[in-house]
N, C-alpha and C positions, 0 to 999 in steps of 0.2 A: 065640936069634939064627939059628938055621938055618932057622926058619919065615919071618922077615922077608927073609931072602936069597932063598929059593924064591919068595917072593910077587913080589920085585922082578924076578926072571928071568922069571917068569911073565907078569907085566904087560908087560914089554919084549917078550918072544915075541909075544905077541897084539897088540901094537900095531904091531910090524913086519908081521905078517900082514895086520892090517886095512889098513896102508898099501898093501901090495902089491895087495890086492883093489881098493882105491880107483883105484890106477893102472890096474889091469885095466879096470875100470869105465869109465874116462875114454876109454881106448883104444877100447873097445867102442862107446861113444856116438859117437865121432869116425867110426867105421867104419859107423854107422847099424845096429850089432847091438844094439838096445835090449833085447832078452830076455836076451842075454848080459850086458848091462851090468847089468840088474836082479839077475841071480844074484850077479854079483860083488859088488853092493852090499850084498846080504842077508849074504853071508860075511863082508864087512868090518864090519857092524854087529854079528854075532855076536861076532866076535873083540874088538871094542870093548867089548861088554858084559862079556866075560869078564876083559878087561883092568881094567875099571872096578871089578869085583868085587875083583880083586887089589889095586888102589889103595886101596879101603876097608880092606882087611885090613892093608895097609901102614900107613895112617894111624892105626888103631886101636893098632897095636903101637908107633909112635912117641909117641902121646899118652900111652900107658900107661907108657912109659919115663921121662917128665917127672916 
């Protein structure tokens, strides 16, 4: 059970970070700082990828319990 709890927490943490970086990217685009927007977008996508891996683990554990 501890593993699934940690997976949920990890997914949430990385989704929150991804959202933060997407907001930053939008602000940078509005300010015509497209290089900074690019950097924020790359960070957001990295966090999304990590969250997606955690979500896969969560699904595996939920399916295994049925």
